[in-house]
C-alpha positions as CSV (number, residue, x, y, z in Angstrom):
1,M,0.2,0.1,-0.1
2,N,1.0,3.7,-0.9
3,K,2.0,5.1,3.0
4,K,2.6,8.6,1.7
5,R,-1.3,8.6,0.4
6,I,-2.5,6.7,3.0
7,L,-0.8,9.7,5.4
8,L,-1.8,12.4,2.8
9,A,-5.5,11.0,3.2
10,L,-5.2,10.9,7.2
11,F,-4.3,14.7,7.0
12,L,-6.7,15.8,5.3
13,I,-9.3,14.2,7.2
14,Y,-7.7,15.8,10.5
15,F,-6.9,19.4,8.9
16,V,-11.0,18.8,7.9
17,F,-12.0,17.9,11.1
18,A,-9.8,20.4,12.9
19,I,-11.8,23.8,11.3
20,L,-15.1,21.9,12.1
21,L,-14.4,21.1,15.7
22,N,-12.6,24.2,17.1
23,S,-15.7,26.8,14.8
24,V,-17.5,26.1,17.9
25,G,-15.8,29.2,19.8
26,T,-16.5,31.4,16.6
27,V,-20.0,29.8,16.7
28,I,-20.8,30.5,19.8
29,L,-20.0,34.1,19.4
30,Q,-22.5,34.5,16.2
31,V,-25.2,32.4,17.6
32,I,-25.3,35.0,20.6
33,H,-25.2,38.0,18.0
34,N,-27.7,36.3,15.6
35,Y,-30.0,34.7,17.4
36,G,-30.2,36.2,21.0
37,I,-28.6,33.3,22.8
38,D,-27.1,34.0,26.2
39,K,-23.7,32.8,27.1
40,G,-24.8,30.1,29.1
41,A,-27.6,28.1,26.4
42,A,-24.9,28.7,23.7
43,S,-21.7,26.9,25.5
44,V,-24.5,23.8,25.0
45,L,-22.9,23.3,21.7
46,E,-19.4,22.0,23.0
47,G,-21.6,19.4,24.4
48,F,-23.7,19.0,21.2
49,K,-20.2,18.3,19.6
50,D,-18.2,15.9,22.6
51,L,-20.9,14.1,24.1
52,P,-21.8,12.2,20.6
53,I,-17.9,11.8,20.3
54,A,-17.5,9.7,23.9
55,I,-20.8,8.4,23.4
56,V,-20.1,6.7,19.9
57,S,-16.4,5.8,21.0
58,F,-17.9,3.9,23.7
59,L,-19.8,2.0,21.6
60,V,-18.4,1.6,18.7
61,A,-14.6,1.7,18.7
62,S,-13.8,-1.5,19.6
63,S,-15.8,-2.9,16.8
64,L,-14.1,-0.3,14.1
65,P,-11.5,-2.8,13.1
66,R,-14.1,-5.6,11.7
67,F,-16.0,-2.5,10.2
68,G,-12.7,-1.5,8.9
69,Y,-11.0,2.0,9.4
70,K,-11.5,3.1,6.1
71,R,-15.2,2.8,5.6
72,A,-15.3,4.6,8.9
73,M,-13.4,7.5,7.3
74,L,-15.8,7.7,4.4
75,A,-18.9,7.5,6.7
76,A,-17.7,10.8,8.7
77,L,-16.9,12.6,5.8
78,A,-20.6,12.0,4.3
79,I,-21.7,12.6,7.6
80,V,-20.2,16.2,8.2
81,A,-20.6,17.2,4.0
82,C,-24.1,16.7,4.5
83,A,-24.4,18.8,7.9
84,T,-22.4,21.6,6.8
85,L,-24.9,22.2,3.7
86,A,-27.7,22.5,6.2
87,M,-26.1,25.6,7.8
88,P,-26.6,28.0,5.0
89,L,-29.8,26.2,3.9
90,L,-31.7,26.3,7.0
91,P,-29.9,28.8,8.8
92,G,-30.8,28.6,13.3
93,F,-29.3,27.6,16.3
94,A,-31.3,24.4,16.1
95,T,-28.8,23.6,12.6
96,A,-26.3,24.7,14.6
97,K,-26.7,21.9,17.4
98,L,-27.3,19.4,14.4
99,L,-24.2,20.1,12.9
100,F,-21.9,19.7,16.2
101,L,-24.2,16.8,16.6
102,C,-23.3,15.3,13.6
103,V,-19.7,17.0,13.8
104,G,-19.0,14.4,17.3
105,V,-20.5,11.3,15.7
106,A,-18.1,11.7,12.7
107,F,-15.0,12.7,14.1
108,A,-15.6,9.7,16.9
109,L,-15.5,7.2,13.5
110,A,-12.8,9.4,12.6
111,K,-10.0,9.9,14.8
112,V,-10.4,6.1,16.1
113,S,-9.9,5.1,12.5
114,V,-6.9,7.5,12.1
115,Y,-5.0,6.8,15.0
116,S,-5.4,3.4,14.5
117,T,-4.1,3.8,10.8
118,I,-1.0,5.2,12.2
119,G,-0.1,2.1,13.6
120,L,-0.5,0.1,10.5
121,V,1.8,2.6,9.1
122,A,4.4,3.3,11.1
123,R,7.4,1.1,10.9
124,D,8.3,1.7,14.7
125,K,7.7,3.2,17.7
126,R,10.0,6.5,17.1
127,Q,8.3,6.6,13.6
128,H,4.9,6.1,15.3
129,A,5.9,9.3,17.5
130,G,6.8,11.5,14.8
131,I,3.5,10.8,12.6
132,T,1.4,11.4,15.9
133,N,3.5,15.0,16.5
134,L,2.8,16.0,12.9
135,L,-0.6,14.5,12.7
136,E,-1.8,16.9,15.9
137,G,0.4,19.4,14.0
138,F,-1.6,19.4,11.2
139,F,-4.4,19.4,13.1
140,M,-3.7,22.6,14.7
141,V,-2.9,24.1,11.5
142,G,-6.4,23.5,10.5
143,V,-7.3,25.6,13.5
144,L,-5.6,28.1,12.7
145,S,-6.7,28.3,8.9
146,A,-10.7,28.4,10.6
147,F,-10.4,31.5,12.8
148,W,-8.8,33.3,9.2
149,I,-11.3,31.1,7.2
150,F,-14.3,32.8,9.4
151,G,-13.0,35.9,9.8
152,W,-12.8,36.6,6.6
153,F,-16.6,35.4,6.2
154,I,-18.0,37.9,9.2
155,D,-19.0,41.0,8.7
156,S,-17.7,43.5,11.7
157,S,-19.6,46.3,10.9
158,D,-23.0,44.1,10.9
159,P,-23.4,42.3,13.9
160,R,-26.2,40.6,13.0
161,S,-25.4,39.9,9.6
162,T,-25.2,36.1,8.8
163,S,-22.9,36.4,6.1
164,W,-20.9,33.9,7.7
165,L,-22.8,30.8,7.4
166,D,-21.5,31.2,3.5
167,V,-18.4,29.8,4.8
168,Y,-19.8,26.6,5.0
169,W,-20.5,26.0,1.1
170,L,-16.8,26.1,1.1
171,L,-16.3,23.3,3.9
172,S,-18.5,20.9,2.3
173,A,-16.5,21.1,-0.7
174,L,-13.7,20.7,1.2
175,C,-15.3,17.5,2.7
176,A,-16.5,15.6,-0.5
177,A,-12.8,16.5,-2.3
178,T,-11.2,14.5,0.9
179,F,-13.8,11.7,0.6
180,V,-13.1,10.9,-2.8
181,L,-9.3,11.2,-2.0
182,V,-10.0,8.6,0.8
183,L,-12.3,6.5,-1.6
184,A,-9.2,6.1,-4.2
185,T,-6.9,5.1,-1.7
186,P,-6.5,1.5,-0.9
187,F,-5.7,0.4,2.9
188,D,-4.2,-2.5,4.0
189,E,-5.9,-3.2,7.1
190,G,-5.0,-6.8,7.9
191,A,-2.6,-6.2,10.8
192,A,-5.4,-4.5,12.6
193,A,-7.4,-7.6,13.8
194,A,-7.5,-9.1,16.5
195,P,-6.1,-12.7,17.0
196,H,-8.7,-15.3,17.9
197,S,-11.4,-12.5,18.3
198,R,-14.6,-14.3,20.0
199,G,-17.2,-11.7,18.5
200,P,-17.9,-7.9,19.1
201,A,-19.3,-8.5,22.7
202,A,-15.7,-9.8,23.6
203,D,-13.9,-7.1,21.9
204,F,-16.0,-4.2,23.4
205,L,-15.6,-6.0,26.7
206,D,-11.6,-6.0,26.2
207,M,-12.0,-2.4,25.6
208,L,-13.0,-2.0,29.0
209,R,-10.6,-4.1,31.2
210,L,-8.1,-1.9,29.1
211,F,-9.0,0.9,31.4
212,L,-8.2,-1.4,34.6
213,R,-4.8,-1.1,33.8
214,P,-3.6,1.6,36.3
215,L,-1.0,2.8,33.5
216,V,-4.5,3.3,31.6
217,Y,-6.5,5.0,33.7
218,V,-3.9,7.7,35.1
219,F,-3.5,8.6,31.0
220,V,-6.9,9.3,30.5
221,M,-7.4,11.1,33.3
222,T,-4.4,13.2,32.3
223,A,-5.8,13.7,28.8
224,F,-9.1,14.6,30.3
225,L,-7.7,17.3,32.5
226,Y,-5.4,18.4,29.0
227,V,-8.3,18.5,26.8
228,L,-10.3,20.2,29.2
229,V,-7.7,23.7,29.6
230,E,-7.6,23.1,25.8
231,Q,-11.0,23.5,25.1
232,A,-11.8,26.2,27.9
233,V,-9.5,28.4,26.2
234,G,-9.8,27.4,22.7
235,T,-13.6,27.9,22.9
236,W,-13.9,30.8,24.8
237,L,-10.7,33.2,23.5
238,P,-13.0,34.7,20.8
239,T,-15.6,36.0,23.7
240,F,-12.5,36.5,25.8
241,N,-11.3,39.3,23.1
242,N,-14.4,40.7,22.1
243,E,-15.6,41.4,25.7
244,I,-12.6,41.6,27.9
245,L,-9.8,43.1,25.2
246,K,-13.0,45.1,23.1
247,L,-11.7,43.8,20.1
248,P,-14.0,44.0,17.0
249,A,-15.9,40.3,16.1
250,A,-13.8,39.7,13.0
251,M,-10.6,40.8,14.9
252,S,-11.4,38.5,17.8
253,V,-11.6,35.6,15.7
254,Q,-8.1,36.3,13.8
255,A,-6.7,36.9,17.0
256,A,-7.2,34.0,18.8
257,S,-5.3,32.5,15.7
258,I,-2.5,33.2,17.7
259,Y,-3.3,30.5,20.3
260,A,-4.4,27.8,17.0
261,G,-1.1,28.9,15.2
262,C,1.4,28.2,18.6
263,L,-0.4,24.9,19.0
264,A,0.7,24.1,15.5
265,L,4.0,25.3,16.0
266,G,4.6,23.7,19.7
267,R,3.6,20.5,18.1
268,L,5.1,20.3,14.8
269,S,8.6,20.7,16.5
270,A,7.6,18.5,19.4
271,G,9.0,15.5,17.8
272,V,12.4,17.0,17.2
273,V,12.6,18.2,21.0
274,M,11.1,14.9,22.8
275,R,13.4,12.8,20.5
276,R,16.2,14.7,21.7
277,L,15.2,15.3,25.9
278,N,13.2,13.1,28.2
279,W,9.2,13.4,28.0
280,Y,8.8,13.6,31.5
281,P,10.6,16.9,32.2
282,V,9.7,18.6,28.5
283,L,5.7,18.0,29.4
284,S,6.3,18.8,33.3
285,F,8.3,22.2,32.4
286,C,5.5,22.9,29.7
287,M,2.9,22.5,32.2
288,L,4.0,25.1,34.9
289,A,4.6,27.7,31.9
290,M,1.2,26.8,31.2
291,G,0.3,28.2,34.7
292,A,3.3,30.9,34.5
293,T,1.5,32.7,31.3
294,V,-1.9,32.3,32.7
295,L,-0.8,34.4,36.1
296,L,1.3,37.1,33.8
297,A,-1.1,37.7,30.7
298,L,-4.6,37.6,32.9
299,P,-3.6,41.2,34.9
300,L,-2.9,42.8,31.7
301,A,-6.4,42.4,30.4
302,R,-8.1,44.7,33.3
303,D,-10.0,48.0,32.6
304,I,-9.2,48.2,28.9
305,A,-11.2,50.8,27.0
306,H,-13.3,50.3,23.8
307,D,-11.6,52.1,21.3
308,P,-13.7,52.1,17.9
309,H,-10.6,52.7,15.5
310,V,-8.4,49.8,17.1
311,G,-6.2,47.6,15.0
312,W,-3.7,45.0,15.2
313,T,-0.7,47.7,16.5
314,T,-3.0,49.3,19.0
315,A,-4.4,46.1,20.5
316,P,-3.9,45.4,24.0
317,L,-0.8,43.5,25.1
318,A,-2.8,40.6,26.3
319,A,-4.7,39.9,23.1
320,F,-0.8,38.4,21.7
321,L,0.5,37.5,25.0
322,F,-2.4,35.0,26.5
323,P,-2.4,32.9,23.3
324,L,0.9,32.0,23.4
325,I,0.2,29.4,26.5
326,G,-0.5,27.4,23.5
327,L,2.8,27.0,22.5
328,F,3.5,25.5,25.9
329,M,0.5,23.2,25.7
330,A,1.4,21.4,22.4
331,P,3.6,18.8,23.1
332,I,1.9,17.5,25.8
333,Y,-1.4,15.8,24.2
334,P,0.8,14.1,21.1
335,G,3.5,13.0,23.9
336,I,2.0,11.2,26.1
337,N,-0.8,9.9,23.2
338,S,2.4,8.3,22.1
339,V,3.4,6.7,24.7
340,M,0.3,5.2,25.7
341,L,-0.4,3.9,22.3
342,S,2.7,2.4,20.9
343,S,3.0,0.3,24.1
344,L,0.0,-1.6,22.6
345,P,-0.1,-4.3,20.0
346,A,-2.1,-3.1,16.7
347,H,-5.2,-5.0,17.4
348,Q,-5.6,-2.8,20.5
349,H,-5.1,0.2,19.3
350,A,-8.8,1.3,18.4
351,P,-9.7,0.4,21.7
352,M,-7.1,2.5,23.6
353,T,-7.9,5.3,21.1
354,G,-12.0,4.7,21.7
355,L,-11.2,5.5,25.4
356,L,-8.6,8.3,24.6
357,V,-11.2,9.7,22.4
358,I,-14.3,9.4,25.4
359,F,-12.4,11.2,28.0
360,S,-11.1,14.1,25.9
361,A,-14.4,14.8,24.6
362,L,-16.1,14.9,28.3
363,G,-12.7,17.3,29.5
364,G,-13.8,19.3,26.3
365,T,-17.8,19.7,27.5
366,T,-16.7,20.0,31.2
367,G,-14.1,22.8,30.2
368,S,-15.7,24.8,27.8
369,L,-19.3,24.1,30.2
370,I,-17.6,25.3,33.3
371,T,-15.8,28.3,31.8
372,G,-18.9,29.3,29.7
373,Y,-20.8,29.3,33.3
374,V,-18.3,31.1,34.8
375,F,-17.3,33.7,32.3
376,G,-21.5,34.5,32.3
377,R,-22.1,34.6,36.3
378,F,-18.5,36.6,37.1
379,N,-16.5,37.5,34.4
380,G,-13.8,36.4,31.6
381,H,-10.8,36.6,34.4
382,F,-11.9,34.3,36.7
383,A,-13.1,32.4,34.1
384,F,-9.1,32.2,32.5
385,Y,-7.7,32.2,36.2
386,L,-9.7,28.6,37.0
387,T,-7.7,27.2,34.2
388,L,-5.1,27.1,36.9
389,V,-7.1,24.2,38.6
390,P,-7.0,21.7,36.1
391,I,-3.3,22.6,35.3
392,A,-2.1,22.2,38.9
393,L,-4.2,18.4,39.2
394,M,-2.6,18.0,35.3
395,L,0.7,18.0,36.5
396,A,0.3,15.7,39.6
397,S,-1.6,13.4,37.2
398,L,1.3,13.6,34.8
399,Y,3.8,12.6,37.7
400,L,1.5,9.4,38.4
401,F,1.7,8.6,34.5
402,K,5.3,8.6,34.7
403,R,5.2,6.4,37.7
404,Q,3.3,3.9,36.2
405,V,5.4,3.5,32.8
406,E,8.3,3.1,35.2
407,R,6.2,0.0,36.5
408,A,4.7,-1.2,33.4
409,P,6.3,-4.0,31.6
410,A,9.2,-3.6,29.3
411,P,6.9,-2.7,26.0
412,A,5.4,0.3,27.8
413,Q,9.3,1.5,29.2
414,E,10.7,1.3,25.8
415,V,7.9,3.2,24.2
416,A,8.8,6.0,27.0
417,A,12.4,5.6,26.2
418,E,11.9,6.3,22.9
419,A,9.6,8.9,23.0
420,A,12.0,10.7,24.7
């Protein structure tokens, strides 16, 4: 099979879903303006995205090797192609809910399939770590693109304009083009079949048994906390820029792209750094630097006066400083994922990814809902200061993860060494 073509297909799938998944912050801002939805109600869009990811991953992850990773990717792309067409054709808050419901269902299929396919094409653990970092970095390139693509369609002079909905014609076409590429790309999925499989029910129970391993539940706890912080910041940063830093709507969205750009840069370079240095001190430093960024940037966001002529050269310093937190967050997620996944045989990658996706989705929903509630009830400063709590917990869980890796059988220890 043509591994380069397969990797291109995987990267494009992740690029498409990066735009759709991380548009939720922009869509929240726009539905507040267009449909008169309050912040608490608008924050449920994160739940419509993340809860289906968790539910579908839980139900189908263990069965995807039987169904076929390629078929699952095609189904995911078909679902989101139809959902994106509905946004401009049937505009409304209900359609936005339906869109993110479909995106959640589709991403559950896509992520488990994509991550599992990496295990089929990577020749060794070092290459697995490199591909994972590159894939997640490309995902963040998609996130970065999303801010500018949506920002280009937003009419800042008229907050109630629905011109931003036209972006979904472009996204639907991108889904269709990726569908054609995946359809035309041959996949060899023979190694994904579990030896001596006893059927779907037994495969599902095997997935649940994975969670009984201390290494696994400490890993998913770390992933949960990481995604909680990432989504809390990513989802509400456009609104923070608009309401706290007093930036125009389009510029608020575009300024949030600095955060995505830092995540992309950090992940694309993380593979080089973590091949040379031990993974644990690198990730620990990143978490401490995240907390320092919060404490340094948020005091600069107080008492910002509204300036109708604000531009990139006159924007508050906090608009550029706070998003740098993404640079330090970047290596954490692909780092822990690669250490965990490459310690398992190929036929266990799908169920393990299923557990990862479930807890990542729950973390994203939790982070967005808590931040949205605090943002609306108190203020944006307190909402973002609150991220210090999961950052501290994540630092503790990372230590426990390191301890479990050290106590694990030889394969897991070898992966930890190679990920360094």
